[in-house]
PyMOL commands that place a pseudoatom at each C-alpha (Angstrom):
pseudoatom trace, name=CA, resn=MET, resi=1, chain=A, elem=C, hetatm=0, pos=[-2.863, 10.593, -3.798]
pseudoatom trace, name=CA, resn=ASP, resi=2, chain=A, elem=C, hetatm=0, pos=[-1.957, 9.132, -7.182]
pseudoatom trace, name=CA, resn=VAL, resi=3, chain=A, elem=C, hetatm=0, pos=[-1.335, 5.512, -8.097]
pseudoatom trace, name=CA, resn=LEU, resi=4, chain=A, elem=C, hetatm=0, pos=[2.023, 4.361, -9.476]
pseudoatom trace, name=CA, resn=GLN, resi=5, chain=A, elem=C, hetatm=0, pos=[1.295, 2.448, -12.687]
pseudoatom trace, name=CA, resn=LEU, resi=6, chain=A, elem=C, hetatm=0, pos=[3.862, -0.147, -13.756]
pseudoatom trace, name=CA, resn=ASP, resi=7, chain=A, elem=C, hetatm=0, pos=[4.127, -2.436, -16.744]
pseudoatom trace, name=CA, resn=VAL, resi=8, chain=A, elem=C, hetatm=0, pos=[3.857, -6.152, -16.045]
pseudoatom trace, name=CA, resn=SER, resi=9, chain=A, elem=C, hetatm=0, pos=[7.653, -6.419, -15.586]
pseudoatom trace, name=CA, resn=GLY, resi=10, chain=A, elem=C, hetatm=0, pos=[7.622, -3.773, -12.841]
pseudoatom trace, name=CA, resn=ARG, resi=11, chain=A, elem=C, hetatm=0, pos=[8.909, -0.738, -14.737]
pseudoatom trace, name=CA, resn=PRO, resi=12, chain=A, elem=C, hetatm=0, pos=[7.185, 2.561, -13.884]
pseudoatom trace, name=CA, resn=GLN, resi=13, chain=A, elem=C, hetatm=0, pos=[4.941, 3.947, -16.609]
pseudoatom trace, name=CA, resn=ALA, resi=14, chain=A, elem=C, hetatm=0, pos=[2.974, 6.818, -15.106]
pseudoatom trace, name=CA, resn=TRP, resi=15, chain=A, elem=C, hetatm=0, pos=[1.253, 8.408, -12.154]
pseudoatom trace, name=CA, resn=ILE, resi=16, chain=A, elem=C, hetatm=0, pos=[-2.512, 7.972, -12.547]
pseudoatom trace, name=CA, resn=THR, resi=17, chain=A, elem=C, hetatm=0, pos=[-5.545, 8.952, -10.504]
pseudoatom trace, name=CA, resn=PRO, resi=18, chain=A, elem=C, hetatm=0, pos=[-7.454, 6.394, -8.422]
pseudoatom trace, name=CA, resn=ARG, resi=19, chain=A, elem=C, hetatm=0, pos=[-10.386, 6.750, -10.857]
pseudoatom trace, name=CA, resn=GLU, resi=20, chain=A, elem=C, hetatm=0, pos=[-8.104, 5.911, -13.812]
pseudoatom trace, name=CA, resn=ALA, resi=21, chain=A, elem=C, hetatm=0, pos=[-6.860, 2.897, -11.837]
pseudoatom trace, name=CA, resn=ALA, resi=22, chain=A, elem=C, hetatm=0, pos=[-10.471, 1.833, -11.181]
pseudoatom trace, name=CA, resn=VAL, resi=23, chain=A, elem=C, hetatm=0, pos=[-11.072, 1.641, -14.934]
pseudoatom trace, name=CA, resn=LEU, resi=24, chain=A, elem=C, hetatm=0, pos=[-8.108, -0.747, -15.200]
pseudoatom trace, name=CA, resn=TYR, resi=25, chain=A, elem=C, hetatm=0, pos=[-9.431, -2.854, -12.301]
pseudoatom trace, name=CA, resn=ALA, resi=26, chain=A, elem=C, hetatm=0, pos=[-12.936, -2.969, -13.815]
pseudoatom trace, name=CA, resn=SER, resi=27, chain=A, elem=C, hetatm=0, pos=[-11.639, -4.000, -17.248]
pseudoatom trace, name=CA, resn=ASP, resi=28, chain=A, elem=C, hetatm=0, pos=[-9.433, -6.745, -15.771]
pseudoatom trace, name=CA, resn=GLY, resi=29, chain=A, elem=C, hetatm=0, pos=[-6.324, -4.829, -16.826]
pseudoatom trace, name=CA, resn=ILE, resi=30, chain=A, elem=C, hetatm=0, pos=[-4.397, -5.341, -13.572]
pseudoatom trace, name=CA, resn=ALA, resi=31, chain=A, elem=C, hetatm=0, pos=[-1.729, -8.062, -13.515]
pseudoatom trace, name=CA, resn=TRP, resi=32, chain=A, elem=C, hetatm=0, pos=[-0.674, -7.542, -9.874]
pseudoatom trace, name=CA, resn=THR, resi=33, chain=A, elem=C, hetatm=0, pos=[-0.631, -4.958, -7.086]
pseudoatom trace, name=CA, resn=LEU, resi=34, chain=A, elem=C, hetatm=0, pos=[1.640, -3.902, -4.233]
pseudoatom trace, name=CA, resn=GLY, resi=35, chain=A, elem=C, hetatm=0, pos=[0.900, -2.181, -0.949]
pseudoatom trace, name=CA, resn=LYS, resi=36, chain=A, elem=C, hetatm=0, pos=[-2.191, -1.968, 1.177]
pseudoatom trace, name=CA, resn=ALA, resi=37, chain=A, elem=C, hetatm=0, pos=[-5.325, -0.643, -0.530]
pseudoatom trace, name=CA, resn=PHE, resi=38, chain=A, elem=C, hetatm=0, pos=[-5.621, 3.061, 0.307]
pseudoatom trace, name=CA, resn=GLN, resi=39, chain=A, elem=C, hetatm=0, pos=[-8.975, 3.928, -1.241]
pseudoatom trace, name=CA, resn=VAL, resi=40, chain=A, elem=C, hetatm=0, pos=[-12.272, 2.181, -1.876]
pseudoatom trace, name=CA, resn=LEU, resi=41, chain=A, elem=C, hetatm=0, pos=[-14.357, 3.411, -4.793]
pseudoatom trace, name=CA, resn=ARG, resi=42, chain=A, elem=C, hetatm=0, pos=[-18.044, 2.489, -4.701]
pseudoatom trace, name=CA, resn=GLY, resi=43, chain=A, elem=C, hetatm=0, pos=[-20.304, 2.085, -7.707]
pseudoatom trace, name=CA, resn=GLY, resi=44, chain=A, elem=C, hetatm=0, pos=[-23.880, 1.172, -8.405]
pseudoatom trace, name=CA, resn=ILE, resi=45, chain=A, elem=C, hetatm=0, pos=[-26.060, -1.590, -6.986]
pseudoatom trace, name=CA, resn=GLN, resi=46, chain=A, elem=C, hetatm=0, pos=[-25.759, -4.907, -8.819]
pseudoatom trace, name=CA, resn=ARG, resi=47, chain=A, elem=C, hetatm=0, pos=[-29.170, -6.112, -9.969]
pseudoatom trace, name=CA, resn=ALA, resi=48, chain=A, elem=C, hetatm=0, pos=[-28.414, -9.808, -9.512]
pseudoatom trace, name=CA, resn=THR, resi=49, chain=A, elem=C, hetatm=0, pos=[-26.976, -9.600, -5.971]
pseudoatom trace, name=CA, resn=GLY, resi=50, chain=A, elem=C, hetatm=0, pos=[-28.352, -6.335, -4.651]
pseudoatom trace, name=CA, resn=LEU, resi=51, chain=A, elem=C, hetatm=0, pos=[-24.844, -5.447, -3.464]
pseudoatom trace, name=CA, resn=GLN, resi=52, chain=A, elem=C, hetatm=0, pos=[-23.035, -2.227, -4.172]
pseudoatom trace, name=CA, resn=SER, resi=53, chain=A, elem=C, hetatm=0, pos=[-19.977, -2.665, -6.392]
pseudoatom trace, name=CA, resn=ARG, resi=54, chain=A, elem=C, hetatm=0, pos=[-16.649, -1.611, -4.905]
pseudoatom trace, name=CA, resn=ILE, resi=55, chain=A, elem=C, hetatm=0, pos=[-13.044, -1.458, -6.053]
pseudoatom trace, name=CA, resn=GLU, resi=56, chain=A, elem=C, hetatm=0, pos=[-10.123, -1.336, -3.643]
pseudoatom trace, name=CA, resn=VAL, resi=57, chain=A, elem=C, hetatm=0, pos=[-7.304, 0.735, -5.142]
pseudoatom trace, name=CA, resn=HIS, resi=58, chain=A, elem=C, hetatm=0, pos=[-3.701, -0.116, -4.265]
pseudoatom trace, name=CA, resn=PRO, resi=59, chain=A, elem=C, hetatm=0, pos=[-0.833, 2.423, -4.355]
pseudoatom trace, name=CA, resn=ILE, resi=60, chain=A, elem=C, hetatm=0, pos=[1.081, 0.380, -6.957]
pseudoatom trace, name=CA, resn=ILE, resi=61, chain=A, elem=C, hetatm=0, pos=[-0.512, -1.483, -9.861]
pseudoatom trace, name=CA, resn=ALA, resi=62, chain=A, elem=C, hetatm=0, pos=[1.001, -3.409, -12.752]
pseudoatom trace, name=CA, resn=VAL, resi=63, chain=A, elem=C, hetatm=0, pos=[-1.011, -3.451, -15.960]
pseudoatom trace, name=CA, resn=ARG, resi=64, chain=A, elem=C, hetatm=0, pos=[-1.352, -6.339, -18.367]
pseudoatom trace, name=CA, resn=GLY, resi=65, chain=A, elem=C, hetatm=0, pos=[-0.106, -6.065, -21.915]
pseudoatom trace, name=CA, resn=ALA, resi=66, chain=A, elem=C, hetatm=0, pos=[2.973, -5.820, -24.074]
pseudoatom trace, name=CA, resn=ILE, resi=67, chain=A, elem=C, hetatm=0, pos=[6.007, -3.855, -22.961]
pseudoatom trace, name=CA, resn=PRO, resi=68, chain=A, elem=C, hetatm=0, pos=[7.169, -1.297, -25.545]
pseudoatom trace, name=CA, resn=SER, resi=69, chain=A, elem=C, hetatm=0, pos=[10.964, -1.720, -25.535]
pseudoatom trace, name=CA, resn=ARG, resi=70, chain=A, elem=C, hetatm=0, pos=[11.806, 1.762, -26.839]
pseudoatom trace, name=CA, resn=ALA, resi=71, chain=A, elem=C, hetatm=0, pos=[9.888, 3.419, -23.995]
pseudoatom trace, name=CA, resn=TRP, resi=72, chain=A, elem=C, hetatm=0, pos=[12.804, 2.705, -21.643]
pseudoatom trace, name=CA, resn=ARG, resi=73, chain=A, elem=C, hetatm=0, pos=[15.490, 4.205, -23.845]
pseudoatom trace, name=CA, resn=HIS, resi=74, chain=A, elem=C, hetatm=0, pos=[14.377, 7.832, -23.668]
pseudoatom trace, name=CA, resn=THR, resi=75, chain=A, elem=C, hetatm=0, pos=[15.947, 10.404, -21.392]
pseudoatom trace, name=CA, resn=PRO, resi=76, chain=A, elem=C, hetatm=0, pos=[13.500, 11.913, -18.895]
pseudoatom trace, name=CA, resn=ALA, resi=77, chain=A, elem=C, hetatm=0, pos=[12.370, 15.441, -19.743]
pseudoatom trace, name=CA, resn=ILE, resi=78, chain=A, elem=C, hetatm=0, pos=[14.189, 18.120, -17.760]
pseudoatom trace, name=CA, resn=THR, resi=79, chain=A, elem=C, hetatm=0, pos=[12.210, 20.700, -15.807]
pseudoatom trace, name=CA, resn=ASN, resi=80, chain=A, elem=C, hetatm=0, pos=[13.404, 23.214, -13.237]
pseudoatom trace, name=CA, resn=HIS, resi=81, chain=A, elem=C, hetatm=0, pos=[11.454, 21.469, -10.480]
pseudoatom trace, name=CA, resn=LYS, resi=82, chain=A, elem=C, hetatm=0, pos=[12.974, 18.054, -11.259]
pseudoatom trace, name=CA, resn=LEU, resi=83, chain=A, elem=C, hetatm=0, pos=[16.458, 19.594, -11.616]
pseudoatom trace, name=CA, resn=PHE, resi=84, chain=A, elem=C, hetatm=0, pos=[16.193, 21.363, -8.244]
pseudoatom trace, name=CA, resn=VAL, resi=85, chain=A, elem=C, hetatm=0, pos=[14.973, 18.149, -6.563]
pseudoatom trace, name=CA, resn=ARG, resi=86, chain=A, elem=C, hetatm=0, pos=[17.782, 16.130, -8.211]
pseudoatom trace, name=CA, resn=ASP, resi=87, chain=A, elem=C, hetatm=0, pos=[20.317, 18.626, -6.840]
pseudoatom trace, name=CA, resn=ARG, resi=88, chain=A, elem=C, hetatm=0, pos=[18.489, 18.861, -3.475]
pseudoatom trace, name=CA, resn=GLY, resi=89, chain=A, elem=C, hetatm=0, pos=[18.142, 22.643, -3.696]
pseudoatom trace, name=CA, resn=ILE, resi=90, chain=A, elem=C, hetatm=0, pos=[21.910, 23.095, -3.360]
pseudoatom trace, name=CA, resn=CYS, resi=91, chain=A, elem=C, hetatm=0, pos=[23.841, 25.585, -5.491]
pseudoatom trace, name=CA, resn=ALA, resi=92, chain=A, elem=C, hetatm=0, pos=[26.544, 23.714, -7.398]
pseudoatom trace, name=CA, resn=TYR, resi=93, chain=A, elem=C, hetatm=0, pos=[28.950, 26.637, -6.973]
pseudoatom trace, name=CA, resn=CYS, resi=94, chain=A, elem=C, hetatm=0, pos=[28.604, 28.028, -3.437]
pseudoatom trace, name=CA, resn=GLY, resi=95, chain=A, elem=C, hetatm=0, pos=[27.029, 24.975, -1.776]
pseudoatom trace, name=CA, resn=GLY, resi=96, chain=A, elem=C, hetatm=0, pos=[24.230, 27.002, -0.208]
pseudoatom trace, name=CA, resn=HIS, resi=97, chain=A, elem=C, hetatm=0, pos=[20.800, 25.440, 0.294]
pseudoatom trace, name=CA, resn=PHE, resi=98, chain=A, elem=C, hetatm=0, pos=[18.008, 27.590, -1.163]
pseudoatom trace, name=CA, resn=ALA, resi=99, chain=A, elem=C, hetatm=0, pos=[14.238, 27.622, -1.602]
pseudoatom trace, name=CA, resn=PHE, resi=100, chain=A, elem=C, hetatm=0, pos=[13.240, 26.693, -5.140]
pseudoatom trace, name=CA, resn=ASP, resi=101, chain=A, elem=C, hetatm=0, pos=[12.145, 30.248, -5.982]
pseudoatom trace, name=CA, resn=GLU, resi=102, chain=A, elem=C, hetatm=0, pos=[15.709, 31.423, -5.261]
pseudoatom trace, name=CA, resn=LEU, resi=103, chain=A, elem=C, hetatm=0, pos=[17.290, 28.928, -7.686]
pseudoatom trace, name=CA, resn=THR, resi=104, chain=A, elem=C, hetatm=0, pos=[18.019, 28.942, -11.404]
pseudoatom trace, name=CA, resn=ARG, resi=105, chain=A, elem=C, hetatm=0, pos=[18.814, 26.395, -14.080]
pseudoatom trace, name=CA, resn=GLU, resi=106, chain=A, elem=C, hetatm=0, pos=[22.508, 26.963, -14.794]
pseudoatom trace, name=CA, resn=HIS, resi=107, chain=A, elem=C, hetatm=0, pos=[24.080, 25.762, -18.041]
pseudoatom trace, name=CA, resn=ILE, resi=108, chain=A, elem=C, hetatm=0, pos=[27.677, 24.662, -17.432]
pseudoatom trace, name=CA, resn=VAL, resi=109, chain=A, elem=C, hetatm=0, pos=[28.483, 25.410, -21.071]
pseudoatom trace, name=CA, resn=PRO, resi=110, chain=A, elem=C, hetatm=0, pos=[26.267, 28.449, -21.778]
pseudoatom trace, name=CA, resn=VAL, resi=111, chain=A, elem=C, hetatm=0, pos=[23.649, 28.107, -24.512]
pseudoatom trace, name=CA, resn=SER, resi=112, chain=A, elem=C, hetatm=0, pos=[25.140, 31.264, -26.084]
pseudoatom trace, name=CA, resn=ARG, resi=113, chain=A, elem=C, hetatm=0, pos=[28.380, 29.275, -26.516]
pseudoatom trace, name=CA, resn=GLY, resi=114, chain=A, elem=C, hetatm=0, pos=[26.844, 26.120, -27.961]
pseudoatom trace, name=CA, resn=GLY, resi=115, chain=A, elem=C, hetatm=0, pos=[25.761, 24.422, -24.740]
pseudoatom trace, name=CA, resn=VAL, resi=116, chain=A, elem=C, hetatm=0, pos=[22.597, 22.346, -24.775]
pseudoatom trace, name=CA, resn=ASP, resi=117, chain=A, elem=C, hetatm=0, pos=[19.651, 22.241, -22.411]
pseudoatom trace, name=CA, resn=SER, resi=118, chain=A, elem=C, hetatm=0, pos=[20.257, 18.722, -21.062]
pseudoatom trace, name=CA, resn=TRP, resi=119, chain=A, elem=C, hetatm=0, pos=[20.645, 16.901, -17.746]
pseudoatom trace, name=CA, resn=MET, resi=120, chain=A, elem=C, hetatm=0, pos=[24.422, 16.630, -18.304]
pseudoatom trace, name=CA, resn=ASN, resi=121, chain=A, elem=C, hetatm=0, pos=[24.881, 20.353, -18.997]
pseudoatom trace, name=CA, resn=CYS, resi=122, chain=A, elem=C, hetatm=0, pos=[22.510, 21.731, -16.345]
pseudoatom trace, name=CA, resn=ILE, resi=123, chain=A, elem=C, hetatm=0, pos=[22.977, 22.143, -12.626]
pseudoatom trace, name=CA, resn=THR, resi=124, chain=A, elem=C, hetatm=0, pos=[21.202, 24.089, -9.895]
pseudoatom trace, name=CA, resn=ALA, resi=125, chain=A, elem=C, hetatm=0, pos=[22.643, 27.508, -9.014]
pseudoatom trace, name=CA, resn=CYS, resi=126, chain=A, elem=C, hetatm=0, pos=[21.545, 30.358, -6.800]
pseudoatom trace, name=CA, resn=ARG, resi=127, chain=A, elem=C, hetatm=0, pos=[20.762, 33.609, -8.559]
pseudoatom trace, name=CA, resn=ALA, resi=128, chain=A, elem=C, hetatm=0, pos=[23.968, 35.290, -7.309]
pseudoatom trace, name=CA, resn=CYS, resi=129, chain=A, elem=C, hetatm=0, pos=[26.273, 32.521, -8.588]
pseudoatom trace, name=CA, resn=ASN, resi=130, chain=A, elem=C, hetatm=0, pos=[24.430, 32.258, -11.899]
pseudoatom trace, name=CA, resn=GLY, resi=131, chain=A, elem=C, hetatm=0, pos=[24.761, 36.031, -12.363]
pseudoatom trace, name=CA, resn=HIS, resi=132, chain=A, elem=C, hetatm=0, pos=[28.459, 35.981, -11.459]
pseudoatom trace, name=CA, resn=LYS, resi=133, chain=A, elem=C, hetatm=0, pos=[29.236, 33.160, -13.899]
pseudoatom trace, name=CA, resn=ALA, resi=134, chain=A, elem=C, hetatm=0, pos=[27.174, 34.827, -16.636]
pseudoatom trace, name=CA, resn=ASP, resi=135, chain=A, elem=C, hetatm=0, pos=[27.984, 33.436, -20.100]
pseudoatom trace, name=CA, resn=ARG, resi=136, chain=A, elem=C, hetatm=0, pos=[31.405, 32.080, -19.159]
pseudoatom trace, name=CA, resn=LEU, resi=137, chain=A, elem=C, hetatm=0, pos=[32.635, 28.554, -18.555]
pseudoatom trace, name=CA, resn=PRO, resi=138, chain=A, elem=C, hetatm=0, pos=[33.112, 27.723, -14.837]
pseudoatom trace, name=CA, resn=GLU, resi=139, chain=A, elem=C, hetatm=0, pos=[36.909, 27.823, -15.140]
pseudoatom trace, name=CA, resn=GLU, resi=140, chain=A, elem=C, hetatm=0, pos=[36.786, 31.216, -16.886]
pseudoatom trace, name=CA, resn=ALA, resi=141, chain=A, elem=C, hetatm=0, pos=[34.697, 32.565, -13.984]
pseudoatom trace, name=CA, resn=ARG, resi=142, chain=A, elem=C, hetatm=0, pos=[37.033, 30.819, -11.476]
pseudoatom trace, name=CA, resn=MET, resi=143, chain=A, elem=C, hetatm=0, pos=[34.095, 28.815, -10.131]
pseudoatom trace, name=CA, resn=ALA, resi=144, chain=A, elem=C, hetatm=0, pos=[34.389, 25.108, -9.370]
pseudoatom trace, name=CA, resn=LEU, resi=145, chain=A, elem=C, hetatm=0, pos=[31.474, 22.679, -9.478]
pseudoatom trace, name=CA, resn=LEU, resi=146, chain=A, elem=C, hetatm=0, pos=[30.842, 21.106, -6.067]
pseudoatom trace, name=CA, resn=TYR, resi=147, chain=A, elem=C, hetatm=0, pos=[28.952, 18.190, -7.641]
pseudoatom trace, name=CA, resn=LEU, resi=148, chain=A, elem=C, hetatm=0, pos=[28.538, 16.767, -11.120]
pseudoatom trace, name=CA, resn=PRO, resi=149, chain=A, elem=C, hetatm=0, pos=[25.347, 16.540, -13.138]
pseudoatom trace, name=CA, resn=TYR, resi=150, chain=A, elem=C, hetatm=0, pos=[23.821, 13.193, -14.100]
pseudoatom trace, name=CA, resn=VAL, resi=151, chain=A, elem=C, hetatm=0, pos=[20.837, 11.846, -16.025]
pseudoatom trace, name=CA, resn=PRO, resi=152, chain=A, elem=C, hetatm=0, pos=[18.200, 10.469, -13.647]
pseudoatom trace, name=CA, resn=SER, resi=153, chain=A, elem=C, hetatm=0, pos=[17.082, 6.878, -14.100]
pseudoatom trace, name=CA, resn=LEU, resi=154, chain=A, elem=C, hetatm=0, pos=[13.442, 6.115, -14.866]
pseudoatom trace, name=CA, resn=HIS, resi=155, chain=A, elem=C, hetatm=0, pos=[12.782, 5.308, -11.188]
pseudoatom trace, name=CA, resn=GLU, resi=156, chain=A, elem=C, hetatm=0, pos=[14.465, 8.544, -10.052]
pseudoatom trace, name=CA, resn=ASP, resi=157, chain=A, elem=C, hetatm=0, pos=[12.421, 10.503, -12.589]
pseudoatom trace, name=CA, resn=MET, resi=158, chain=A, elem=C, hetatm=0, pos=[9.183, 9.158, -11.095]
pseudoatom trace, name=CA, resn=ILE, resi=159, chain=A, elem=C, hetatm=0, pos=[10.328, 10.488, -7.685]
pseudoatom trace, name=CA, resn=LEU, resi=160, chain=A, elem=C, hetatm=0, pos=[11.518, 13.813, -9.129]
pseudoatom trace, name=CA, resn=ARG, resi=161, chain=A, elem=C, hetatm=0, pos=[8.098, 14.559, -10.608]
pseudoatom trace, name=CA, resn=GLY, resi=162, chain=A, elem=C, hetatm=0, pos=[7.065, 15.895, -7.211]
pseudoatom trace, name=CA, resn=ARG, resi=163, chain=A, elem=C, hetatm=0, pos=[3.996, 13.852, -6.416]
pseudoatom trace, name=CA, resn=ARG, resi=164, chain=A, elem=C, hetatm=0, pos=[2.887, 13.017, -2.899]
pseudoatom trace, name=CA, resn=ILE, resi=165, chain=A, elem=C, hetatm=0, pos=[4.500, 9.601, -2.661]
pseudoatom trace, name=CA, resn=VAL, resi=166, chain=A, elem=C, hetatm=0, pos=[3.420, 7.146, 0.035]
pseudoatom trace, name=CA, resn=ALA, resi=167, chain=A, elem=C, hetatm=0, pos=[5.894, 4.837, 1.763]
pseudoatom trace, name=CA, resn=ASP, resi=168, chain=A, elem=C, hetatm=0, pos=[5.041, 1.757, -0.352]
pseudoatom trace, name=CA, resn=GLN, resi=169, chain=A, elem=C, hetatm=0, pos=[5.625, 3.713, -3.557]
pseudoatom trace, name=CA, resn=MET, resi=170, chain=A, elem=C, hetatm=0, pos=[8.844, 5.330, -2.312]
pseudoatom trace, name=CA, resn=ASP, resi=171, chain=A, elem=C, hetatm=0, pos=[10.256, 1.999, -1.109]
pseudoatom trace, name=CA, resn=PHE, resi=172, chain=A, elem=C, hetatm=0, pos=[9.469, 0.416, -4.483]
pseudoatom trace, name=CA, resn=LEU, resi=173, chain=A, elem=C, hetatm=0, pos=[11.053, 3.246, -6.484]
pseudoatom trace, name=CA, resn=LEU, resi=174, chain=A, elem=C, hetatm=0, pos=[14.141, 3.656, -4.272]
pseudoatom trace, name=CA, resn=ALA, resi=175, chain=A, elem=C, hetatm=0, pos=[14.876, -0.083, -4.487]
pseudoatom trace, name=CA, resn=SER, resi=176, chain=A, elem=C, hetatm=0, pos=[15.856, 0.482, -8.141]
pseudoatom trace, name=CA, resn=VAL, resi=177, chain=A, elem=C, hetatm=0, pos=[17.633, 3.815, -7.704]
pseudoatom trace, name=CA, resn=PRO, resi=178, chain=A, elem=C, hetatm=0, pos=[21.447, 3.563, -7.701]
pseudoatom trace, name=CA, resn=ARG, resi=179, chain=A, elem=C, hetatm=0, pos=[22.990, 3.923, -4.233]
pseudoatom trace, name=CA, resn=SER, resi=180, chain=A, elem=C, hetatm=0, pos=[25.087, 6.811, -5.569]
pseudoatom trace, name=CA, resn=SER, resi=181, chain=A, elem=C, hetatm=0, pos=[21.937, 8.844, -6.314]
pseudoatom trace, name=CA, resn=ARG, resi=182, chain=A, elem=C, hetatm=0, pos=[21.426, 12.078, -4.386]
pseudoatom trace, name=CA, resn=LEU, resi=183, chain=A, elem=C, hetatm=0, pos=[17.862, 10.896, -3.716]
pseudoatom trace, name=CA, resn=HIS, resi=184, chain=A, elem=C, hetatm=0, pos=[19.176, 8.408, -1.130]
pseudoatom trace, name=CA, resn=GLY, resi=185, chain=A, elem=C, hetatm=0, pos=[20.768, 11.265, 0.867]
for i in range(1, 185): cmd.bond("trace and resi %d" % i, "trace and resi %d" % (i + 1))
show_as sticks, trace
zoom trace
């Protein structure tokens, strides 16, 4: 299981391994933690005390340091996996629920007609609907969108990345996800 790394203000920064978190603990880089420790990492024997060193790793850690303001202005990178999770594996045209290997990234305005590869121009479609629409606009193919695309927030993006997320991490992330998000479904 990975650790959710936050900045000191509570904004998600990254998913890191417990060993990477241990380095932050050992260098006094942790400002605060959330959740019950889920792993104990043991080190060497301390010469002065004769005790083995140990670090308890929590599922959520906030690191000390400055907060880069521009880091929160970028749009999350789009991947098929994140798109399919955002759209809950549902084809935007027929409404069917499909396994991820049966889905495609569908461009509402086709790239061949000037459409861009972005969250606001991409939806999830089954292979049959994507093939039927081809390089036409939805209205030209007489296909209506059943839901609209949207750009995921930073907290949603951390969920969409597909990690094994424990309850403490999910509760923390969902608390900042808009109620209108499909992730609350």
